[in-house]
mmCIF file as Biopython writes it, N, C-alpha, C and O atoms, coordinates in Angstrom:
data_model
#
loop_
_atom_site.group_PDB
_atom_site.id
_atom_site.type_symbol
_atom_site.label_atom_id
_atom_site.label_alt_id
_atom_site.label_comp_id
_atom_site.label_asym_id
_atom_site.label_entity_id
_atom_site.label_seq_id
_atom_site.pdbx_PDB_ins_code
_atom_site.Cartn_x
_atom_site.Cartn_y
_atom_site.Cartn_z
_atom_site.occupancy
_atom_site.B_iso_or_equiv
_atom_site.auth_seq_id
_atom_site.auth_asym_id
_atom_site.pdbx_PDB_model_num
ATOM 1   N N  . MET A ? 1  ? 116.646 108.015 95.145  1.0 0.0 1  A 1 
ATOM 2   C CA . MET A ? 1  ? 116.421 107.861 96.564  1.0 0.0 1  A 1 
ATOM 3   C C  . MET A ? 1  ? 115.700 106.545 96.873  1.0 0.0 1  A 1 
ATOM 4   O O  . MET A ? 1  ? 116.056 105.846 97.822  1.0 0.0 1  A 1 
ATOM 5   N N  . VAL A ? 2  ? 114.685 106.210 96.068  1.0 0.0 2  A 1 
ATOM 6   C CA . VAL A ? 2  ? 113.927 104.977 96.298  1.0 0.0 2  A 1 
ATOM 7   C C  . VAL A ? 2  ? 114.814 103.759 96.080  1.0 0.0 2  A 1 
ATOM 8   O O  . VAL A ? 2  ? 114.800 102.823 96.880  1.0 0.0 2  A 1 
ATOM 9   N N  . GLN A ? 3  ? 115.581 103.773 95.001  1.0 0.0 3  A 1 
ATOM 10  C CA . GLN A ? 3  ? 116.458 102.635 94.716  1.0 0.0 3  A 1 
ATOM 11  C C  . GLN A ? 3  ? 117.479 102.453 95.842  1.0 0.0 3  A 1 
ATOM 12  O O  . GLN A ? 3  ? 117.749 101.325 96.254  1.0 0.0 3  A 1 
ATOM 13  N N  . LYS A ? 4  ? 118.040 103.541 96.333  1.0 0.0 4  A 1 
ATOM 14  C CA . LYS A ? 4  ? 119.026 103.459 97.416  1.0 0.0 4  A 1 
ATOM 15  C C  . LYS A ? 4  ? 118.389 102.889 98.682  1.0 0.0 4  A 1 
ATOM 16  O O  . LYS A ? 4  ? 118.975 102.023 99.331  1.0 0.0 4  A 1 
ATOM 17  N N  . LYS A ? 5  ? 117.188 103.368 99.042  1.0 0.0 5  A 1 
ATOM 18  C CA . LYS A ? 5  ? 116.503 102.885 100.236 1.0 0.0 5  A 1 
ATOM 19  C C  . LYS A ? 5  ? 116.162 101.407 100.092 1.0 0.0 5  A 1 
ATOM 20  O O  . LYS A ? 5  ? 116.317 100.644 101.046 1.0 0.0 5  A 1 
ATOM 21  N N  . ALA A ? 6  ? 115.703 100.992 98.919  1.0 0.0 6  A 1 
ATOM 22  C CA . ALA A ? 6  ? 115.387 99.580  98.681  1.0 0.0 6  A 1 
ATOM 23  C C  . ALA A ? 6  ? 116.635 98.718  98.842  1.0 0.0 6  A 1 
ATOM 24  O O  . ALA A ? 6  ? 116.585 97.656  99.463  1.0 0.0 6  A 1 
ATOM 25  N N  . GLN A ? 7  ? 117.745 99.171  98.288  1.0 0.0 7  A 1 
ATOM 26  C CA . GLN A ? 7  ? 118.996 98.418  98.411  1.0 0.0 7  A 1 
ATOM 27  C C  . GLN A ? 7  ? 119.447 98.326  99.866  1.0 0.0 7  A 1 
ATOM 28  O O  . GLN A ? 7  ? 119.943 97.285  100.299 1.0 0.0 7  A 1 
ATOM 29  N N  . GLU A ? 8  ? 119.276 99.415  100.623 1.0 0.0 8  A 1 
ATOM 30  C CA . GLU A ? 8  ? 119.640 99.395  102.045 1.0 0.0 8  A 1 
ATOM 31  C C  . GLU A ? 8  ? 118.792 98.380  102.817 1.0 0.0 8  A 1 
ATOM 32  O O  . GLU A ? 8  ? 119.312 97.627  103.640 1.0 0.0 8  A 1 
ATOM 33  N N  . LEU A ? 9  ? 117.487 98.367  102.545 1.0 0.0 9  A 1 
ATOM 34  C CA . LEU A ? 9  ? 116.593 97.426  103.229 1.0 0.0 9  A 1 
ATOM 35  C C  . LEU A ? 9  ? 116.946 95.983  102.896 1.0 0.0 9  A 1 
ATOM 36  O O  . LEU A ? 9  ? 116.981 95.123  103.776 1.0 0.0 9  A 1 
ATOM 37  N N  . ILE A ? 10 ? 117.206 95.725  101.627 1.0 0.0 10 A 1 
ATOM 38  C CA . ILE A ? 10 ? 117.562 94.367  101.204 1.0 0.0 10 A 1 
ATOM 39  C C  . ILE A ? 10 ? 118.889 93.955  101.821 1.0 0.0 10 A 1 
ATOM 40  O O  . ILE A ? 10 ? 119.027 92.823  102.287 1.0 0.0 10 A 1 
ATOM 41  N N  . GLN A ? 11 ? 119.869 94.855  101.832 1.0 0.0 11 A 1 
ATOM 42  C CA . GLN A ? 11 ? 121.169 94.539  102.427 1.0 0.0 11 A 1 
ATOM 43  C C  . GLN A ? 11 ? 121.036 94.241  103.916 1.0 0.0 11 A 1 
ATOM 44  O O  . GLN A ? 11 ? 121.642 93.297  104.424 1.0 0.0 11 A 1 
ATOM 45  N N  . LYS A ? 12 ? 120.246 95.047  104.608 1.0 0.0 12 A 1 
ATOM 46  C CA . LYS A ? 12 ? 120.037 94.819  106.044 1.0 0.0 12 A 1 
ATOM 47  C C  . LYS A ? 12 ? 119.361 93.470  106.276 1.0 0.0 12 A 1 
ATOM 48  O O  . LYS A ? 12 ? 119.726 92.741  107.199 1.0 0.0 12 A 1 
ATOM 49  N N  . ALA A ? 13 ? 118.382 93.137  105.445 1.0 0.0 13 A 1 
ATOM 50  C CA . ALA A ? 13 ? 117.692 91.851  105.566 1.0 0.0 13 A 1 
ATOM 51  C C  . ALA A ? 13 ? 118.659 90.691  105.336 1.0 0.0 13 A 1 
ATOM 52  O O  . ALA A ? 13 ? 118.597 89.681  106.037 1.0 0.0 13 A 1 
ATOM 53  N N  . ILE A ? 14 ? 119.539 90.833  104.372 1.0 0.0 14 A 1 
ATOM 54  C CA . ILE A ? 14 ? 120.540 89.790  104.101 1.0 0.0 14 A 1 
ATOM 55  C C  . ILE A ? 14 ? 121.472 89.634  105.297 1.0 0.0 14 A 1 
ATOM 56  O O  . ILE A ? 14 ? 121.752 88.519  105.737 1.0 0.0 14 A 1 
ATOM 57  N N  . GLU A ? 15 ? 121.947 90.759  105.817 1.0 0.0 15 A 1 
ATOM 58  C CA . GLU A ? 15 ? 122.860 90.717  106.965 1.0 0.0 15 A 1 
ATOM 59  C C  . GLU A ? 15 ? 122.208 90.069  108.186 1.0 0.0 15 A 1 
ATOM 60  O O  . GLU A ? 15 ? 122.875 89.396  108.972 1.0 0.0 15 A 1 
ATOM 61  N N  . MET A ? 16 ? 120.898 90.276  108.337 1.0 0.0 16 A 1 
ATOM 62  C CA . MET A ? 16 ? 120.183 89.731  109.492 1.0 0.0 16 A 1 
ATOM 63  C C  . MET A ? 16 ? 119.572 88.357  109.196 1.0 0.0 16 A 1 
ATOM 64  O O  . MET A ? 16 ? 118.823 87.809  110.005 1.0 0.0 16 A 1 
ATOM 65  N N  . GLU A ? 17 ? 119.905 87.814  108.023 1.0 0.0 17 A 1 
ATOM 66  C CA . GLU A ? 17 ? 119.414 86.506  107.587 1.0 0.0 17 A 1 
ATOM 67  C C  . GLU A ? 17 ? 117.891 86.428  107.643 1.0 0.0 17 A 1 
ATOM 68  O O  . GLU A ? 17 ? 117.321 85.454  108.136 1.0 0.0 17 A 1 
ATOM 69  N N  . ALA A ? 18 ? 117.249 87.469  107.130 1.0 0.0 18 A 1 
ATOM 70  C CA . ALA A ? 18 ? 115.791 87.552  107.124 1.0 0.0 18 A 1 
ATOM 71  C C  . ALA A ? 18 ? 115.216 86.820  105.921 1.0 0.0 18 A 1 
ATOM 72  O O  . ALA A ? 18 ? 115.858 86.697  104.879 1.0 0.0 18 A 1 
ATOM 73  N N  . SER A ? 19 ? 113.996 86.341  106.090 1.0 0.0 19 A 1 
ATOM 74  C CA . SER A ? 19 ? 113.320 85.676  104.983 1.0 0.0 19 A 1 
ATOM 75  C C  . SER A ? 19 ? 112.340 86.604  104.276 1.0 0.0 19 A 1 
ATOM 76  O O  . SER A ? 19 ? 112.004 86.375  103.114 1.0 0.0 19 A 1 
ATOM 77  N N  . ASP A ? 20 ? 111.877 87.648  104.960 1.0 0.0 20 A 1 
ATOM 78  C CA . ASP A ? 20 ? 110.874 88.550  104.390 1.0 0.0 20 A 1 
ATOM 79  C C  . ASP A ? 20 ? 111.097 89.973  104.886 1.0 0.0 20 A 1 
ATOM 80  O O  . ASP A ? 20 ? 111.711 90.204  105.927 1.0 0.0 20 A 1 
ATOM 81  N N  . ILE A ? 21 ? 110.576 90.921  104.104 1.0 0.0 21 A 1 
ATOM 82  C CA . ILE A ? 21 ? 110.523 92.322  104.500 1.0 0.0 21 A 1 
ATOM 83  C C  . ILE A ? 21 ? 109.058 92.729  104.441 1.0 0.0 21 A 1 
ATOM 84  O O  . ILE A ? 21 ? 108.383 92.485  103.441 1.0 0.0 21 A 1 
ATOM 85  N N  . TYR A ? 22 ? 108.564 93.351  105.513 1.0 0.0 22 A 1 
ATOM 86  C CA . TYR A ? 22 ? 107.181 93.805  105.577 1.0 0.0 22 A 1 
ATOM 87  C C  . TYR A ? 22 ? 107.141 95.315  105.686 1.0 0.0 22 A 1 
ATOM 88  O O  . TYR A ? 22 ? 107.903 95.904  106.453 1.0 0.0 22 A 1 
ATOM 89  N N  . LEU A ? 23 ? 106.251 95.953  104.917 1.0 0.0 23 A 1 
ATOM 90  C CA . LEU A ? 23 ? 105.931 97.369  105.075 1.0 0.0 23 A 1 
ATOM 91  C C  . LEU A ? 23 ? 104.477 97.419  105.511 1.0 0.0 23 A 1 
ATOM 92  O O  . LEU A ? 23 ? 103.584 97.090  104.730 1.0 0.0 23 A 1 
ATOM 93  N N  . ILE A ? 24 ? 104.231 97.827  106.744 1.0 0.0 24 A 1 
ATOM 94  C CA . ILE A ? 24 ? 102.885 97.794  107.308 1.0 0.0 24 A 1 
ATOM 95  C C  . ILE A ? 24 ? 102.457 99.212  107.669 1.0 0.0 24 A 1 
ATOM 96  O O  . ILE A ? 24 ? 103.129 99.900  108.437 1.0 0.0 24 A 1 
ATOM 97  N N  . ALA A ? 25 ? 101.320 99.641  107.100 1.0 0.0 25 A 1 
ATOM 98  C CA . ALA A ? 25 ? 100.784 100.965 107.397 1.0 0.0 25 A 1 
ATOM 99  C C  . ALA A ? 25 ? 100.284 101.001 108.831 1.0 0.0 25 A 1 
ATOM 100 O O  . ALA A ? 25 ? 99.621  100.076 109.300 1.0 0.0 25 A 1 
ATOM 101 N N  . SER A ? 26 ? 100.616 102.091 109.520 1.0 0.0 26 A 1 
ATOM 102 C CA . SER A ? 26 ? 100.195 102.265 110.910 1.0 0.0 26 A 1 
ATOM 103 C C  . SER A ? 26 ? 99.997  103.759 111.149 1.0 0.0 26 A 1 
ATOM 104 O O  . SER A ? 26 ? 100.954 104.480 111.430 1.0 0.0 26 A 1 
ATOM 105 N N  . GLY A ? 27 ? 98.765  104.213 111.037 1.0 0.0 27 A 1 
ATOM 106 C CA . GLY A ? 27 ? 98.504  105.648 111.149 1.0 0.0 27 A 1 
ATOM 107 C C  . GLY A ? 27 ? 99.141  106.380 109.987 1.0 0.0 27 A 1 
ATOM 108 O O  . GLY A ? 27 ? 98.899  106.033 108.831 1.0 0.0 27 A 1 
ATOM 109 N N  . ASN A ? 28 ? 99.954  107.388 110.273 1.0 0.0 28 A 1 
ATOM 110 C CA . ASN A ? 28 ? 100.629 108.113 109.190 1.0 0.0 28 A 1 
ATOM 111 C C  . ASN A ? 28 ? 102.063 107.628 108.993 1.0 0.0 28 A 1 
ATOM 112 O O  . ASN A ? 28 ? 102.887 108.333 108.410 1.0 0.0 28 A 1 
ATOM 113 N N  . LEU A ? 29 ? 102.356 106.427 109.480 1.0 0.0 29 A 1 
ATOM 114 C CA . LEU A ? 29 ? 103.681 105.826 109.327 1.0 0.0 29 A 1 
ATOM 115 C C  . LEU A ? 29 ? 103.585 104.507 108.585 1.0 0.0 29 A 1 
ATOM 116 O O  . LEU A ? 29 ? 102.528 103.876 108.543 1.0 0.0 29 A 1 
ATOM 117 N N  . TYR A ? 30 ? 104.686 104.105 108.009 1.0 0.0 30 A 1 
ATOM 118 C CA . TYR A ? 30 ? 104.867 102.731 107.557 1.0 0.0 30 A 1 
ATOM 119 C C  . TYR A ? 30 ? 105.937 102.129 108.447 1.0 0.0 30 A 1 
ATOM 120 O O  . TYR A ? 30 ? 107.031 102.678 108.574 1.0 0.0 30 A 1 
ATOM 121 N N  . LYS A ? 31 ? 105.620 101.008 109.057 1.0 0.0 31 A 1 
ATOM 122 C CA . LYS A ? 31 ? 106.598 100.298 109.873 1.0 0.0 31 A 1 
ATOM 123 C C  . LYS A ? 31 ? 107.227 99.220  109.008 1.0 0.0 31 A 1 
ATOM 124 O O  . LYS A ? 31 ? 106.528 98.453  108.346 1.0 0.0 31 A 1 
ATOM 125 N N  . ILE A ? 32 ? 108.549 99.169  109.018 1.0 0.0 32 A 1 
ATOM 126 C CA . ILE A ? 32 ? 109.273 98.188  108.217 1.0 0.0 32 A 1 
ATOM 127 C C  . ILE A ? 32 ? 109.818 97.122  109.153 1.0 0.0 32 A 1 
ATOM 128 O O  . ILE A ? 32 ? 110.600 97.400  110.062 1.0 0.0 32 A 1 
ATOM 129 N N  . TYR A ? 33 ? 109.384 95.903  108.905 1.0 0.0 33 A 1 
ATOM 130 C CA . TYR A ? 33 ? 109.809 94.756  109.700 1.0 0.0 33 A 1 
ATOM 131 C C  . TYR A ? 33 ? 110.568 93.788  108.812 1.0 0.0 33 A 1 
ATOM 132 O O  . TYR A ? 33 ? 110.369 93.751  107.598 1.0 0.0 33 A 1 
ATOM 133 N N  . ILE A ? 34 ? 111.437 93.006  109.430 1.0 0.0 34 A 1 
ATOM 134 C CA . ILE A ? 34 ? 112.007 91.855  108.742 1.0 0.0 34 A 1 
ATOM 135 C C  . ILE A ? 34 ? 111.592 90.616  109.521 1.0 0.0 34 A 1 
ATOM 136 O O  . ILE A ? 34 ? 111.397 90.664  110.735 1.0 0.0 34 A 1 
ATOM 137 N N  . ARG A ? 35 ? 111.462 89.532  108.817 1.0 0.0 35 A 1 
ATOM 138 C CA . ARG A ? 35 ? 111.095 88.280  109.463 1.0 0.0 35 A 1 
ATOM 139 C C  . ARG A ? 35 ? 112.311 87.375  109.531 1.0 0.0 35 A 1 
ATOM 140 O O  . ARG A ? 35 ? 112.986 87.121  108.534 1.0 0.0 35 A 1 
ATOM 141 N N  . GLN A ? 36 ? 112.566 86.902  110.729 1.0 0.0 36 A 1 
ATOM 142 C CA . GLN A ? 36 ? 113.630 85.942  110.976 1.0 0.0 36 A 1 
ATOM 143 C C  . GLN A ? 36 ? 112.996 84.696  111.593 1.0 0.0 36 A 1 
ATOM 144 O O  . GLN A ? 36 ? 111.781 84.651  111.785 1.0 0.0 36 A 1 
ATOM 145 N N  . GLN A ? 37 ? 113.794 83.705  111.898 1.0 0.0 37 A 1 
ATOM 146 C CA . GLN A ? 37 ? 113.264 82.467  112.453 1.0 0.0 37 A 1 
ATOM 147 C C  . GLN A ? 37 ? 112.439 82.687  113.713 1.0 0.0 37 A 1 
ATOM 148 O O  . GLN A ? 37 ? 111.446 81.991  113.927 1.0 0.0 37 A 1 
ATOM 149 N N  . LEU A ? 38 ? 112.825 83.628  114.536 1.0 0.0 38 A 1 
ATOM 150 C CA . LEU A ? 38 ? 112.142 83.840  115.813 1.0 0.0 38 A 1 
ATOM 151 C C  . LEU A ? 38 ? 110.990 84.832  115.733 1.0 0.0 38 A 1 
ATOM 152 O O  . LEU A ? 38 ? 110.357 85.114  116.750 1.0 0.0 38 A 1 
ATOM 153 N N  . GLY A ? 39 ? 110.703 85.365  114.558 1.0 0.0 39 A 1 
ATOM 154 C CA . GLY A ? 39 ? 109.592 86.296  114.406 1.0 0.0 39 A 1 
ATOM 155 C C  . GLY A ? 39 ? 110.000 87.567  113.691 1.0 0.0 39 A 1 
ATOM 156 O O  . GLY A ? 39 ? 111.078 87.654  113.104 1.0 0.0 39 A 1 
ATOM 157 N N  . ARG A ? 40 ? 109.110 88.560  113.753 1.0 0.0 40 A 1 
ATOM 158 C CA . ARG A ? 40 ? 109.355 89.835  113.092 1.0 0.0 40 A 1 
ATOM 159 C C  . ARG A ? 40 ? 110.097 90.801  114.005 1.0 0.0 40 A 1 
ATOM 160 O O  . ARG A ? 40 ? 109.907 90.811  115.221 1.0 0.0 40 A 1 
ATOM 161 N N  . THR A ? 41 ? 110.953 91.619  113.379 1.0 0.0 41 A 1 
ATOM 162 C CA . THR A ? 41 ? 111.701 92.652  114.090 1.0 0.0 41 A 1 
ATOM 163 C C  . THR A ? 41 ? 111.481 93.985  113.384 1.0 0.0 41 A 1 
ATOM 164 O O  . THR A ? 41 ? 111.697 94.094  112.177 1.0 0.0 41 A 1 
ATOM 165 N N  . LEU A ? 42 ? 111.054 94.994  114.130 1.0 0.0 42 A 1 
ATOM 166 C CA . LEU A ? 42 ? 110.899 96.337  113.579 1.0 0.0 42 A 1 
ATOM 167 C C  . LEU A ? 42 ? 112.284 96.919  113.331 1.0 0.0 42 A 1 
ATOM 168 O O  . LEU A ? 42 ? 113.113 96.979  114.239 1.0 0.0 42 A 1 
ATOM 169 N N  . ILE A ? 43 ? 112.532 97.347  112.093 1.0 0.0 43 A 1 
ATOM 170 C CA . ILE A ? 43 ? 113.847 97.915  111.795 1.0 0.0 43 A 1 
ATOM 171 C C  . ILE A ? 43 ? 113.796 99.402  111.467 1.0 0.0 43 A 1 
ATOM 172 O O  . ILE A ? 43 ? 114.813 100.093 111.543 1.0 0.0 43 A 1 
ATOM 173 N N  . GLU A ? 44 ? 112.600 99.902  111.098 1.0 0.0 44 A 1 
ATOM 174 C CA . GLU A ? 44 ? 112.524 101.316 110.724 1.0 0.0 44 A 1 
ATOM 175 C C  . GLU A ? 44 ? 111.065 101.743 110.625 1.0 0.0 44 A 1 
ATOM 176 O O  . GLU A ? 44 ? 110.174 100.919 110.420 1.0 0.0 44 A 1 
ATOM 177 N N  . GLU A ? 45 ? 110.836 103.057 110.774 1.0 0.0 45 A 1 
ATOM 178 C CA . GLU A ? 45 ? 109.525 103.646 110.537 1.0 0.0 45 A 1 
ATOM 179 C C  . GLU A ? 45 ? 109.701 104.786 109.541 1.0 0.0 45 A 1 
ATOM 180 O O  . GLU A ? 45 ? 110.618 105.598 109.668 1.0 0.0 45 A 1 
ATOM 181 N N  . LEU A ? 46 ? 108.810 104.839 108.547 1.0 0.0 46 A 1 
ATOM 182 C CA . LEU A ? 46 ? 108.864 105.897 107.539 1.0 0.0 46 A 1 
ATOM 183 C C  . LEU A ? 46 ? 107.570 106.691 107.575 1.0 0.0 46 A 1 
ATOM 184 O O  . LEU A ? 46 ? 106.487 106.116 107.690 1.0 0.0 46 A 1 
ATOM 185 N N  . ASN A ? 47 ? 107.676 108.004 107.477 1.0 0.0 47 A 1 
ATOM 186 C CA . ASN A ? 47 ? 106.521 108.888 107.443 1.0 0.0 47 A 1 
ATOM 187 C C  . ASN A ? 47 ? 105.853 108.790 106.077 1.0 0.0 47 A 1 
ATOM 188 O O  . ASN A ? 47 ? 106.527 108.900 105.053 1.0 0.0 47 A 1 
ATOM 189 N N  . GLN A ? 48 ? 104.533 108.584 106.047 1.0 0.0 48 A 1 
ATOM 190 C CA . GLN A ? 48 ? 103.800 108.475 104.784 1.0 0.0 48 A 1 
ATOM 191 C C  . GLN A ? 48 ? 103.805 109.769 103.991 1.0 0.0 48 A 1 
ATOM 192 O O  . GLN A ? 48 ? 103.719 109.739 102.764 1.0 0.0 48 A 1 
ATOM 193 N N  . GLU A ? 49 ? 103.904 110.891 104.661 1.0 0.0 49 A 1 
ATOM 194 C CA . GLU A ? 49 ? 103.778 112.176 103.990 1.0 0.0 49 A 1 
ATOM 195 C C  . GLU A ? 49 ? 104.837 112.400 102.920 1.0 0.0 49 A 1 
ATOM 196 O O  . GLU A ? 49 ? 104.580 113.121 101.956 1.0 0.0 49 A 1 
ATOM 197 N N  . ILE A ? 50 ? 105.995 111.819 103.056 1.0 0.0 50 A 1 
ATOM 198 C CA . ILE A ? 50 ? 107.041 112.053 102.056 1.0 0.0 50 A 1 
ATOM 199 C C  . ILE A ? 50 ? 106.862 111.176 100.821 1.0 0.0 50 A 1 
ATOM 200 O O  . ILE A ? 50 ? 107.557 111.376 99.825  1.0 0.0 50 A 1 
ATOM 201 N N  . GLY A ? 51 ? 105.938 110.202 100.863 1.0 0.0 51 A 1 
ATOM 202 C CA . GLY A ? 51 ? 105.647 109.375 99.704  1.0 0.0 51 A 1 
ATOM 203 C C  . GLY A ? 51 ? 106.610 108.232 99.470  1.0 0.0 51 A 1 
ATOM 204 O O  . GLY A ? 51 ? 106.374 107.411 98.584  1.0 0.0 51 A 1 
ATOM 205 N N  . LEU A ? 52 ? 107.684 108.148 100.231 1.0 0.0 52 A 1 
ATOM 206 C CA . LEU A ? 52 ? 108.685 107.105 100.014 1.0 0.0 52 A 1 
ATOM 207 C C  . LEU A ? 52 ? 108.135 105.697 100.213 1.0 0.0 52 A 1 
ATOM 208 O O  . LEU A ? 52 ? 108.455 104.813 99.418  1.0 0.0 52 A 1 
ATOM 209 N N  . PRO A ? 53 ? 107.321 105.450 101.241 1.0 0.0 53 A 1 
ATOM 210 C CA . PRO A ? 53 ? 106.816 104.078 101.410 1.0 0.0 53 A 1 
ATOM 211 C C  . PRO A ? 53 ? 106.053 103.567 100.188 1.0 0.0 53 A 1 
ATOM 212 O O  . PRO A ? 53 ? 106.248 102.428 99.766  1.0 0.0 53 A 1 
ATOM 213 N N  . GLU A ? 54 ? 105.193 104.402 99.625  1.0 0.0 54 A 1 
ATOM 214 C CA . GLU A ? 54 ? 104.430 103.991 98.449  1.0 0.0 54 A 1 
ATOM 215 C C  . GLU A ? 54 ? 105.354 103.721 97.265  1.0 0.0 54 A 1 
ATOM 216 O O  . GLU A ? 54 ? 105.149 102.768 96.513  1.0 0.0 54 A 1 
ATOM 217 N N  . LEU A ? 55 ? 106.369 104.564 97.105  1.0 0.0 55 A 1 
ATOM 218 C CA . LEU A ? 55 ? 107.324 104.362 96.017  1.0 0.0 55 A 1 
ATOM 219 C C  . LEU A ? 55 ? 108.119 103.072 96.216  1.0 0.0 55 A 1 
ATOM 220 O O  . LEU A ? 55 ? 108.418 102.373 95.248  1.0 0.0 55 A 1 
ATOM 221 N N  . LEU A ? 56 ? 108.463 102.753 97.470  1.0 0.0 56 A 1 
ATOM 222 C CA . LEU A ? 56 ? 109.167 101.496 97.750  1.0 0.0 56 A 1 
ATOM 223 C C  . LEU A ? 56 ? 108.303 100.300 97.391  1.0 0.0 56 A 1 
ATOM 224 O O  . LEU A ? 56 ? 108.783 99.337  96.792  1.0 0.0 56 A 1 
ATOM 225 N N  . VAL A ? 57 ? 107.029 100.361 97.757  1.0 0.0 57 A 1 
ATOM 226 C CA . VAL A ? 57 ? 106.108 99.268  97.429  1.0 0.0 57 A 1 
ATOM 227 C C  . VAL A ? 57 ? 106.053 99.085  95.919  1.0 0.0 57 A 1 
ATOM 228 O O  . VAL A ? 57 ? 106.147 97.960  95.430  1.0 0.0 57 A 1 
ATOM 229 N N  . ASP A ? 58 ? 105.903 100.172 95.179  1.0 0.0 58 A 1 
ATOM 230 C CA . ASP A ? 58 ? 105.876 100.091 93.716  1.0 0.0 58 A 1 
ATOM 231 C C  . ASP A ? 58 ? 107.198 99.568  93.165  1.0 0.0 58 A 1 
ATOM 232 O O  . ASP A ? 58 ? 107.210 98.694  92.299  1.0 0.0 58 A 1 
ATOM 233 N N  . TYR A ? 59 ? 108.306 100.101 93.664  1.0 0.0 59 A 1 
ATOM 234 C CA . TYR A ? 59 ? 109.631 99.727  93.167  1.0 0.0 59 A 1 
ATOM 235 C C  . TYR A ? 59 ? 109.921 98.249  93.390  1.0 0.0 59 A 1 
ATOM 236 O O  . TYR A ? 59 ? 110.461 97.574  92.513  1.0 0.0 59 A 1 
ATOM 237 N N  . LEU A ? 60 ? 109.560 97.751  94.568  1.0 0.0 60 A 1 
ATOM 238 C CA . LEU A ? 60 ? 109.846 96.355  94.903  1.0 0.0 60 A 1 
ATOM 239 C C  . LEU A ? 60 ? 108.765 95.395  94.415  1.0 0.0 60 A 1 
ATOM 240 O O  . LEU A ? 60 ? 108.918 94.180  94.544  1.0 0.0 60 A 1 
ATOM 241 N N  . GLY A ? 61 ? 107.682 95.920  93.859  1.0 0.0 61 A 1 
ATOM 242 C CA . GLY A ? 61 ? 106.612 95.062  93.366  1.0 0.0 61 A 1 
ATOM 243 C C  . GLY A ? 61 ? 105.887 94.335  94.482  1.0 0.0 61 A 1 
ATOM 244 O O  . GLY A ? 61 ? 105.542 93.162  94.343  1.0 0.0 61 A 1 
ATOM 245 N N  . MET A ? 62 ? 105.657 95.023  95.584  1.0 0.0 62 A 1 
ATOM 246 C CA . MET A ? 62 ? 105.058 94.402  96.768  1.0 0.0 62 A 1 
ATOM 247 C C  . MET A ? 62 ? 103.552 94.636  96.818  1.0 0.0 62 A 1 
ATOM 248 O O  . MET A ? 62 ? 103.027 94.985  97.875  1.0 0.0 62 A 1 
ATOM 249 N N  . THR A ? 63 ? 102.857 94.458  95.727  1.0 0.0 63 A 1 
ATOM 250 C CA . THR A ? 63 ? 101.404 94.688  95.737  1.0 0.0 63 A 1 
ATOM 251 C C  . THR A ? 63 ? 100.649 93.401  95.815  1.0 0.0 63 A 1 
ATOM 252 O O  . THR A ? 63 ? 99.418  93.407  95.834  1.0 0.0 63 A 1 
#
């Protein structure tokens, strides 16, 4: 599940010609943004309770 979600995020970032992917904690959510030339765009929110955001951070080496 983590590998699939990571691949989806990377593919979406490529399609949107993004330079960065951000996972930002906000309360009990992680907000996922991509950065493009004109700034950041929110693309998804993940609930922290399922543990997926932390696993994505570990999987992608975003520490």
